[in-house]
C-alpha positions in Angstrom: 178.7 290.5 -30.6 181.0 290.8 -33.6 181.2 294.1 -35.7 182.3 293.9 -39.3 183.1 297.0 -41.5 181.5 297.2 -44.9 182.9 298.9 -48.0 181.7 302.1 -46.4 183.6 302.3 -43.1 180.7 303.9 -41.2 178.2 301.3 -42.3 178.6 298.3 -40.0 177.4 294.7 -39.8 176.6 293.6 -36.3 176.6 289.9 -35.7 175.0 289.1 -32.4 175.8 286.0 -30.3 173.1 283.5 -31.2 172.5 280.5 -28.9 170.9 277.6 -30.7 169.6 274.3 -29.6 166.9 271.8 -30.7 164.2 274.2 -29.4 165.3 277.2 -31.6 167.5 280.1 -30.7 168.0 283.0 -28.3 169.9 286.3 -28.9 170.1 289.8 -27.6 169.0 292.2 -30.3 170.1 295.2 -28.4 172.2 295.8 -25.2 172.8 299.4 -24.2 176.2 299.0 -22.5 177.6 296.7 -25.2 176.5 299.1 -28.0 178.1 302.0 -26.2 181.3 300.1 -25.6 181.5 299.4 -29.3 181.0 303.0 -30.2 177.4 302.5 -31.5 174.4 304.5 -30.6 172.5 303.4 -27.5 169.6 305.8 -27.6 166.9 305.1 -30.2 163.7 307.2 -30.5 161.5 305.1 -32.7 161.1 301.4 -33.7 159.6 300.4 -37.0 158.4 297.1 -38.5 158.0 296.7 -42.3 156.4 293.8 -44.2 156.9 293.4 -47.9 156.1 290.8 -50.5 158.6 289.4 -53.0 159.9 292.1 -55.4 158.9 295.1 -53.3 161.7 297.7 -53.2 161.5 300.5 -50.7 163.9 303.4 -50.9 166.2 305.1 -51.1 165.0 307.2 -48.1 166.5 309.8 -45.7 165.5 312.8 -43.6 167.4 316.1 -44.0 166.6 318.2 -41.0 166.1 315.2 -38.7 168.6 312.6 -39.9 168.0 309.1 -38.8 170.6 306.5 -38.0 169.0 303.0 -38.5 169.7 299.6 -36.9 168.1 297.2 -39.4 167.3 293.5 -38.8 165.4 291.0 -41.0 163.1 289.0 -38.7 161.3 287.0 -41.4 162.5 286.0 -44.8 165.3 287.6 -46.8 166.0 291.1 -47.9 168.8 292.9 -49.8 169.6 296.0 -47.7 171.4 299.0 -49.1 173.0 302.2 -47.7 174.2 305.1 -49.9 176.5 307.9 -48.7 174.6 311.0 -49.8 176.6 313.6 -47.7 177.9 316.3 -50.1 181.7 316.6 -49.5 182.1 313.1 -48.1 185.1 311.1 -49.5 182.6 308.3 -50.1 179.8 310.4 -51.6 177.5 308.4 -53.9 179.1 305.1 -52.9 176.8 302.3 -51.8 177.0 299.0 -49.9 174.5 296.2 -49.8 174.1 293.1 -47.7 171.7 290.2 -47.6 169.9 290.0 -44.3 168.3 286.6 -43.6 166.0 285.9 -40.6 167.7 282.4 -40.3 171.1 284.0 -39.9 170.4 287.0 -37.6 172.5 290.1 -37.9 172.0 293.8 -38.1 173.2 296.6 -40.4 174.0 300.0 -38.9 173.2 302.8 -41.3 174.4 306.2 -39.9 172.6 309.5 -40.3 173.4 311.1 -43.6 173.0 307.9 -45.6 170.0 307.0 -47.8 168.5 303.6 -47.0 166.6 301.1 -49.1 165.9 297.4 -49.4 164.1 294.8 -51.6 162.3 291.7 -50.5 163.9 288.5 -51.9 161.5 286.0 -50.2 157.8 285.5 -50.6 157.3 287.6 -47.5 159.9 289.6 -45.7 159.7 291.5 -42.4 162.4 294.0 -41.2 162.5 295.8 -37.9 164.6 298.9 -37.5 165.5 301.1 -34.6 165.9 304.8 -35.5 167.9 307.5 -33.7 165.4 310.1 -34.7 161.6 310.0 -35.1 159.9 310.1 -38.5 158.8 313.5 -39.8 156.6 313.3 -42.9 157.5 316.8 -44.0 161.2 316.0 -43.8 160.9 312.7 -45.8 163.3 312.7 -48.8 164.6 310.2 -51.3 167.0 309.3 -54.1 166.0 307.4 -57.2 166.4 303.7 -56.5 168.1 302.9 -59.9 170.1 306.1 -60.3 172.9 305.1 -62.8 175.4 307.4 -61.2 175.2 305.3 -58.0 174.9 301.9 -59.8 173.3 299.8 -57.1 173.3 296.2 -58.2 169.9 295.1 -57.0 169.5 291.3 -57.1 166.1 291.6 -58.8 165.0 293.4 -61.9 161.2 293.4 -61.8 160.5 295.6 -58.7 157.3 296.9 -57.1 157.6 300.5 -56.1 155.4 303.0 -54.4 154.4 306.0 -56.5 156.5 308.2 -54.1 159.6 306.0 -54.7 159.1 306.2 -58.5 159.3 310.0 -58.4 162.6 310.5 -56.4 165.3 312.5 -58.2 168.7 311.1 -59.0 171.7 311.9 -56.7 173.3 315.2 -57.7 175.7 317.1 -55.4 174.0 320.3 -56.5 170.7 319.2 -55.0 169.7 321.5 -52.1 168.0 318.8 -50.2 171.1 316.7 -49.4 173.1 316.5 -46.1 176.6 317.9 -46.0 179.6 316.0 -44.7 181.0 317.1 -41.4 184.1 315.1 -40.5 183.7 314.2 -36.8 185.3 311.9 -34.4 183.1 308.8 -34.0 182.3 308.8 -30.3 179.4 307.5 -28.3 178.6 311.0 -27.2 177.5 312.0 -30.7 174.7 309.5 -30.6 
């Protein structure tokens, strides 16, 4: 397993060892001890699977009272996956990073709690799976406007399909009362 930092030091790309032959491939998608050794979470409370057709954009989502860390993998097709630091007081507040996840080139993106998450489907059909460090609470569901100019995400598609909920999210503003705050902490396994 290889771990690569993104433009946001806490958001990581995880490249698993993939063993290929003429039959296909094999890889470990999660290994408790290896994740702990790398300083990544090893306890996840919920697994999700999302299917989207081309042009669907989901996000930017987060939970405030029950923040979720997410380990995201594309298992079919291609997506552009985005993390935005929305922690008020963070040195990287409002900065984003995006990566293309492709089922044919398996890798994960780790999005820590306190970051908003979104993605758009670039293939005809795209499936992502993601492990969450916290369960989903509908009453705690929050969002940031997907095309907020103050963030400036460079989505690779312009004609997007959005849910009504995602169309109504407010822009990112540090004065919003529904944003997490930044608490500088040592990054240790015990935090997860």
